[in-house]
N, C-alpha and C positions, 0 to 999 in steps of 0.2 A: 817435399824437398825442403831442406833447411839451408839458410844462408848465413855467412859469417855475421856475428853480432857486432854492433858498433855502439859504444856508449857516447852519448852526446850530452853537452852541458852548456849552460849560458849563465850570465851573471844574475838573471832574474828568474831562471827556470830550474826545476828539479832535474836531476839526472834521470835518464830513462834509456832503455835499450831498444834499438830498432833492428829489423832483420834484413833490410835491403843493403847489400854491400855497395851500392852506388848512391846511397842517400847523402844529401847535403845536410850537415849539422845545422841546428837552428841559429847558431851564432853567425852563420854565413848568409842568413836569409836576406840581409841588406844588399847582397850582391846580385840578387835575382832581378829579373826585369821589373820595370816600374809597375806600380800597383794599378789594378783595374780602375777605370774612371768612376764607376758607380758601385755601390754595395750590391753583391749578388748573394742569393740564397742557394746553398749547395748541400745536397744530401749525399752522404758517404755510406754505402752499404758494403761492409767489409768485416769478416769475422776475425781477422787478425787485429788484436787491439793495438799492437805496436805500429803496424802500417797505418791503421785508421787514425791514430793519434798524431803520427808524423805528418801525414797528408793534411789533416785538420789544422795542425800548427802553422804550416806554411800558407794555407789558404786564408787563415785568419790574419796572417801578416799582410795579406793583400786586401784586408778589410772585407773579406767575405764572411757571411753568417753561415755557420756549418752545423749540421745535425748528423749524429752518428747512429747507425743501426747495425747490430752484430749478426743478424740472421735475415734470411729472405722474407719470412712472413712479416716481421716487424718493418723491414725495408719497404715492402709493398704497402703496408698500412700507412706509413709516412708518405710514400710517394703518391699514393692515391688521393691523399688529402690536398695535394696540389700546392701551388705557390713556389715551386722550385725553379731556379734558372738552369740547374745542371744536376744530374744524378751520376755519381761515380759508383760503379757497380762491379763488385767482384763476381767472377763467373762461378766459382765453387763456394757455395754457401750452405750452412745447415738450414733445414726446413726447405723453403722454396728455393730452387737453384736460380742462378743469375739469368740463364737463358729464358726460363719460364717467366721470371719476373719481367724481363725485357719484353717478352711476347705480350704479356697482359697489359703492360703500360702502352704498348703501341696499338693495342686494340681499343684504347680509350680515346675520347675525342680530343682532350687537351694534349698538346705535344710538348715534351720536355727533352732536351738533349741528354744523351747517355754516353758516358765514357766508360768503357768496359775494361776491367783489370782481369788478367788471366795468367795462370802459371803454365798454360798450354801454349806452346810456341809454334805448332804446326800450321801450315797455310789453311788447311781445312777448318780448324777451329776458329781461326781469325775470320775467315770468309763467312762461316756460319753465324758468328756474332754480328758481323756487319749486315748480312742479309736479314737477320732477325730484327734489325732496326737500330742497332748501336750506331752512334755517330762517329766513334773512334774507339781504338783499343790500345792497350799498353800491356806489354808482357813483363811479368815479374821475373827477376828483380828489375826495378826501373829507377831511373834518376829523377829526383824531385824536380830538378831544373827542367827536364823534359816534360814531366807531368804538368808543371805550371805553364809551359809553352803550349801544350795541347789544350789545356783549359782556356787559355786566352784565344787560341785559334778558333775554338768552338764559339766563343762569345763574339769574336769578330765576324764570323759567318752569320750568326743570328742578326747582328746589327746590319750587315750588308743586305740580308734578305728582308729586313723590316721595311714597312712602308716609308717612303722618303719623307723627310720632315715637312716639305712643302705640300705634300698630298694630304687630303682630308682623311680622317680615320674612316676605315671601311671602304675606301675608294677602290673600285674594281680595276683590274688590269685586263684590257681587252685586246684581242688580236683576231681579226676576221670574225668568225662565229664563236670564238672561244672567249669565255669570261672567267677570270680567276679572282677569287676573294681571298686576299692575303691573310686577313684576320681570322676568318672562319676556316681557312685552308681547304676551300672547296673549288671545284672546277666544273664548268658546264660548257657544252658545245651544242649550239643550236637549241639551248634551253634544256638539254638532257644532261643530267649529272654524270660525271665520270669519276669513278672510284680509283684513287691513287694511293700508293703507300707513302709514308712520310718522306722517304728518300726520292721517290719519283716526283712528288710535289716540289721539293726543294730544287731538284734538277730543272723542272719545268719553269719555276719562278726565276732561276738564274738566267735561263734563255729568254723568257718573255719580257723581263725587265731590260734586256739588252738586245733588242731585235737587230739582226744584221751583223752582230759581232761574232767573229769566228773564234772558237775555243778549241785548243788542243785537248786531248784526253787528260794529259797531266794537269792542265789548268783547271779542268772540271773536277779532277780529284782534289786539288788544293782548295777550290772554292766551295765545293759541295760536300765532299767527304772529309776534307781537312788534313791537317799536318800528319805525316807519317805513312802515307799510302803509296809511296813510290813503288813502281813495278806492278801495280794492279790496274793497269789501263783496261784490261779485259772486263773489269767490273763496270766501267763506264759503258762499254759496248752492250753488255747484257741489260743494263738499266735503260739505255736508249731503245733497245729492241722492245722491251716490255712497255715502255712509255708510248712508243709508236703504235703498238698493238691496241692501246686504249684510246688514243686521241686521233689517230689517222684513219681516214676512210679506207685507204689502201696503204698499209705499212710498207709495201715494197716500192711505192711511189709517193713518199711523204709530202705533205703540204705545209707542215709546221716546222718540225725539226729536220733540217736538211744536212746531208753529208757534204763536206768540202774535202774532196779526195786529196789524200796526201797531207792533210792538215788536221781535220777534226770535224766539228759540227757547228751549225749556227741556227738561229731561229729566224724563220722567214719574216722579213719586214713587210711583206705584202701578201699575206695569206688570203685565200679565197673566203668569201663571206658565206658560202653554202655550208650547211652542217657537214662535218667530216668525221666526227668521233663516234664512239660507241657508248651505249648506255651503261650505267653502273652494273658491274658484275660481268660484263661481256669480256670475252678473251681470257 
């Protein structure tokens, strides 16, 4: 699919053509939200040179360090080298496709947030991307202003999930028989390791760091999945069910993640000390 072209220019930049009909021209970049507080390293894996350069332009205006890759194989090579704060990943790529690249990255130990770009707008395609491990998605054509907002939302979630400044590096989060290592992103119950997906771990951390707090499904979407997931509350239900299957002794009678009927969920602030989870690979 092709989109109407828009020629952008600025006093210090050469003219170039972009393909997104909703793009914000570079001379308007000063009207975007305030810059991120620290320099971030972002990898953009996108085969459209126009889109990649436009996105790169605005991210650099936010003092982000940006690297471009025009195909899936090169993108995976860069991504696997590590050191990235965010990967912006096109779904349809020459060489390795975006979903396969995402799957391989999620199989690695180091976790890097992924914002997926896709020309496919069906619910199935969006859900597949999210279930594969993407942290957020954006459908082409997209607004640069919205992309920047989503990037910032991802970084806010990372900061919220990071160990508190007062806590020592590597300090465990404990609840009853459960021990969570935020830095290694590992979970053990009664000493037995529990294997969680990246999203399940983030969901558990959101609960465990705020025991007793009640969250609605929409609040969990905003905090764990991020900006732009309105209407996907069923995604929370499915992840809660899978999380319970891994950490609860009896998922139908949970001891950690509790249902607050008519509202949402909360983490038990007084969980039992007896081992309640399953070993890695179970369920």
